[in-house]
N, C-alpha and C positions, 0 to 999 in steps of 0.2 A: 684449484681445484683440484678434489684428491678421487681418484676412481681404485676400487678395490680388484685388485689384480689374481689374488687368492687367498684363500681363506685353508687355514689349521685348524681344526677340531680337538676338542680335549682331548686327552690320550694319556695313557700308562706310560710314563718315561723310566721307573725302575719299583722292585720291590725285594725288599731286601731283610731278613732275622740274621738278629746277631746277638752274641753272649761274648761281654768283655771279659769275663771267669775263663774263658778258654783260650786265652792268650794273653794273659799278665806281661809276657818280657819282650822286650824287644827284639823282634827276629823272629815273635811268634802272631805276627798280628792277621795273618791268613788263618789260622785255629779259628777266631773269632767267628768267621763268617759259615753261618751255617746254612743260609740257604740265598743267594740271591737268583733274580730275572731282570733283565736276559741272562740266560744262562751262558753264551756266548762271551758274555764279557770277562774282558783281560784281569787278572787276580790285580793288576797295579790300580785300577779302576776299584775293583769292590774296595779293594787295604784301602782305598782314598777314601771312598765315599761313607765307609763304614765310621773313620776315625772322624770325618767332619761330623758326622751323626752325635758321635762320643763328645766331642769337641763343645755340640749346641746344648748337648743336656747337660754336661757338667758346668757350661754357663747359666743354664737357665737356672740349674741347683743355688746360684748363688743368691737369688731373689725370692725363693720359694723353701719349705721343707719338705717338699716332695719331687719326686718325681714328674711334676705334672705340667710339664712341655708337651704339646699335643700338634702344633704347625707351626708349620714357618713357612710365609710370604715372600716368593722374592717377582723381579718382572715376568721372567719367562718359567719359571716352575712355583709349585705348592707341594709343602714336603708333609706329610702327618706321621704322625710318632706315636706309639700305643705298646706300653711294657705290660702283658696278657700274664704274667707270672716273673718272679722276681729273677732279675739280670737279663730276661729275656725280651728283644727288644723288636717289634716288626717297624719297619718304615716304607711308605708308600709317597712314591712322587709323580706327581702330574705334570704333562706339559700344561702350558698357558695356552686357550686356543689364538689365534690374532686372525689378523686381518692385515695381507701384505699391500701398500697401497702404495703409490708414485706419485708425489708433485715436481714442482721444478725444478726444487734442487735434488732429488733422486726418489728414490726406492725407501720405505720404512717398514717397518711392524707394528702396528697398533697391539698392543695385548689387552687383553679382554680377564684381567686375573677376580672381578667381581663377580664374574658367573661360576667360581669354584665357590662353593657354601662351604664351610670347613664343617659343620654338623652332619653335612650328607656324607662326605666322604670319609669323615671320621669313624662314619658307622659303617661305611663298608668295608675300612679297615679293622674294624673289630667285629665284624660279625666273618670276615678272611680267616680268624682262631678262632670262634665259636664254631666254625664249618671244620676244621680240623679236630676239635675236641669232641665234637660229635661224633667221629669215627675213626678217631685214636687214640682217644685219651690227653690228657696235659702232655707236653712238654715233657716235662718233668718224670712222669710215666713211660717214656720213651728213650729217657737215656739210659738204658738197658744195655749191657751188652748181650749178644747170642752166639751161638754156634762158631758164627763166620767173623765177624764183627765187632769192634769195641763199641764202648757205650755212646760215645759221639758221632762215629760212623754211622751208628744202627739210628739214631734222631735225625741226622744228615739226608741217607736216602729214605726214612719216611718223609722228612719234609719236600725235599725234591718230586720223590713220588704223586704226591698229595698238591703241590701248591703251582705243579709246570701243567697238570690237566686243568685246577680249580682259577686259574689266570688267563687261561684262553677264553674263559667263560664270561670275564668282565667286562660289559660295557658299558665303560666309563658315563659315557655320553647319556646313558638312558637312566640315570642316577636321578633319583627326583626326592619326593617327601616322603614316601612308604619305609624308603632307607632308614629317612632320620625317626619315623615312626617307630618302624622296630616291626610291623605289626602284619595280620594276615586278614584274608578277609572271610566273614562268616556267612555260613547260607542261612537265611531264617524259613523256619520251617512252624506251620500250626503245631498245637499242642500234642493232637494224636499221632502225627507222624513223628513228630521230635520223640515220647513215649515211645513209638515203634524203633525208632533207630536205638533208643536206650535200652531194649531188653531184647533186640539182636544182638548189642556189645555185652551185656551181662550172660546172654545166654551161650556164646562162643567162649569167653571165660571161665564160665562153670564147665563148661564141657571138656577143654582143652585146658588142662592144668598149668604147661609152660608158658600160655599166654598173659601176659602181665597186664600191660597196655595195650589199647587199640587207638587209631586214628582213622576217623571215615570223612575221606572227602568225596561230592560228590559235584564235579563238571567243575576242579581245583580251587573248592570254596571247601571251609571246615565246616562239616556236620556234629562232630565230637570228637573230643580229642582229651584222653586221659594222662598228659605230662603236662609238666610248667607251661606257662605262655612262652619264655624265651625262647626253650626248647622244642617246642610249637616251630615257631618263628624261622628257626634255622632248618630243622625238615622240612617245612613249608617252603623254603629256598631251595633247600635239595631236590624237592616233588618237582619243582619246575624247569630243572638244570637237567641235560643232557646224560649228565652220571644215573639219575636215577628210572630214565626209559633204558638205559641199559641192563639194569638191575631188575629189572621188570620183566623187559624181554629174556632174559638169561634164567629167571625164576631163581637166582641164586639169594644167597642172606651174606647179612655181611656185621660187625658189631657197631653198637650205640651206644653211646655216652650219654647219660641223662641225669640232670640234679634230682635226688630224692631226699629231702630232710637238711638240707645245706650240704650233702655228700654227693659225689658223682659213682653212680652204679652202673657195670656192663651189663647190654644186654646183645638181644641177634634179634637184628631189623629182617623183617620177612614183609614181602610184600604178596598180597593174594593179587594179580592182574586183574587190570580191568574190568568189570560186568557192566556194561552199558556205561554208565557215566559215572559209577560208582569205583573209586580206590579204596581200597584196605588194609593198613598199613598196620605190623601187627609187633609189639615188642614181647620177645619170648627168654625165659630165664633160660639162661645158658645150663646152669646144674640140672636141669630137670629135660632136655631134649636129648634123646637118643638118637633118632633118624628124622633130618631135617626132609630131606625129599618123599621120608613115608607122610608126615604131619601136613607136608605142603599138598597131597594130592588127598589126603583125607578131608583138610580143610575147604579142600574146590570143592568136594563133593558135598559137604554139607551145606556151605554158607553161598555157592552160585548158585541155588532156586530162591535161596530168599533174598538175595540182592538181587536178582531180577526183578522181583516181583517188588521191594521197598523203591527201585528206579521207577519204573512203572507208574507207583504211587505219587512218587515225588514229582515228574516230572508232569504230571496232568495237575497237581495243587498249584505246579509254577503258571504254568498255562493258564488255567482255571482263575488265577490271582493276579494275571499279568505283571508276572516279576520273571518271566524266562530269563530275562536279562538284567537280573536284579543289581543291585550296585552302577551300573555304568549305563549310560544312554544307546542306544543302538545306531549302530554306523548311518548317517542320514537320517536320522530322525531328527526330531524338534529339542529333543535335551541334549542332542550333539553339536548343534550347532554352536557356530564361533560368539554368538549374542546371548546364548539363552544363559538364564542364571544357573549357577553351578553350586554343590556344595561337599565339604567332606565332611565326615564325623570318626573322631577318633577316639578313644576307649582307653586310655594308660592301665585300666587295671587286668586285662583279659589281652590285649596287644589287640582290638580287634577295628579296623577302620571299613569304612563304604563310602560311597557316594554317587554321585552325578558325574565324577571326572575321571576321567582315565589315566589312568597312574601304571608306571612302570613299563613292563612290555607292551601291555595293552593302549598306551598313546600314541603307539606309532599302527594303530590298528583303526584310528581313526580316523573322518573325513577331513579334509584341508584345513588348516586355520582354526581346528576346533579345540585344538589342545590349548593348555595355558603358556605363556610367554615363560621363560627362563626367569624372570624377575621378579613375577607374582610368584611362582614357586619358591622361590628363595624368601620374598616377602613372608610367607606363610611358617617355611622356617624357621623366620626373623621371630614373630608371636609365637608360636609352641616354645621354642627359647627361652622367650621372656617369662610364660607361664612357668616353666620349668624351675626358673630360677628365681621366683617369687613362689612360692607354696603358701595357698591358701585354698579357705575352703568355703571362702565365703565365691559369691558369684560374679564375675566381671566381665566384660566386654569392649572391645576394641575396636575401631572403625576407621578405617585408611583407604586414602585415595592415592593411586597412581598419577604420573606423568601423563600417562595414554588412558586414563578415563577409566580403567580397573577400579571399585570399590571390592575392599576385601572385608568383611567384616568374621573376628572372631569373638565368641562366648564359649567361657570355660568355670564347669561347676565339679567340686567332687571328683577329678583326674578327667573328665571327661568335656572335648574338647570340639566344637563345630567351626567351619569355617568355611561363611559364603563368599561367593566370588561373583559380582554382577560388571559386566561390561558393555556399560553403556553412560551416556550423560545424564548423570540425575542429582537430584538433590537429596540432601540429608533424609527429606523427608520420603519420601521413595525410596533411599536405600531400607529405613526402618520399616516400614510397611510390606516392603518384598521378601526382609530377614523373617518379620511375622510369619508369613505365608511358608515361609521355607519350613521354619521350624516347627511349626502346626501341621505341616503336612508330611513332613520327614522325621522327624524325632521328637516328637508330641509328647512330656511327661518325663523325657532326661532333664530338663532345666525348673528347677523349680521357682 
């Protein structure tokens, strides 16, 4: 008989960035390391880890024509590889969770490597690069000397300043299917309200020449965005981070690099403080902004009265339509119970997700037992991976039953996917009927 005496959760072991071209000769290995976390790690360990990563990459290249290595699993760790730019490698190593158990022959660790899903954490690693690029530009852009530092030292300084703060806010155990989706949550409005928001956006863009793009959020859900879905996803994560709270409170601006027509263009990100439940984020043309503080004050004087009115109308609409908690069951509600049928809808075209499953940070605000088990989350991502690897315009449906009586129904068509999760002992006929009911109620008209 075994009894758990200690549990170690999933955690970040190391995170580092290197470029082999910076230290090609023997004795110059230290120059390859551009960033390493934990920061207080001795230099010999840093060089050893980078050298091992180089060996793994080189070994994998003997079997492929490109640098396609992405993940390496061992009993105690899981390592993720990503090359965002030519020669630059980002490596993230996770400690595999385990239970410390005891038996007659002594104590031992039982590792749970299957709880770490490659797609989820590969997406986390890629997003960490996109977040840096959003506010600092590419690594190559930052490899430029300034008055005090040479090119490499300047890049190292930028990486350390950003990632030492960014990594502190990474919560690995809270990563789930939303990270695999790389999506955001939109707020559905009726036609009149949406047109009113759109007219408001058109008005401020026409009135204030420096404003080129706007992002309009209500209760942290997107109502309007003028940038690409991928860039929006990156900014959406930023909006939910402590870094954004600091920017909004200090009324500061910062550079933002977004993709337009396949090229990266620099703007200035300005955040108008929250008016009731609305956040308005603006991308300003650097060349036309003369006085940011004056523009900020003028903007607030013009938009605040209108935002107050729009916020009030949206609130009344959501209350009257019963969607005040749209997308997630309220804690303690029928939809938030452990056995209630749940669904997740994901649109790959605009990177939108919605549903009755609490995801991301919200899953930790649900009532006890109402969240989905980790193996169910991973199975949903497996089903999504299967769709992505077998692209087809025809509609397909997959039904899976887990060992603990969870049923998962996946239906896909035209880059739109819905996952229905049922937690009860049912027959296939019951599952089919419940699936039809949920589709008719929540995603009617999407699947033809």
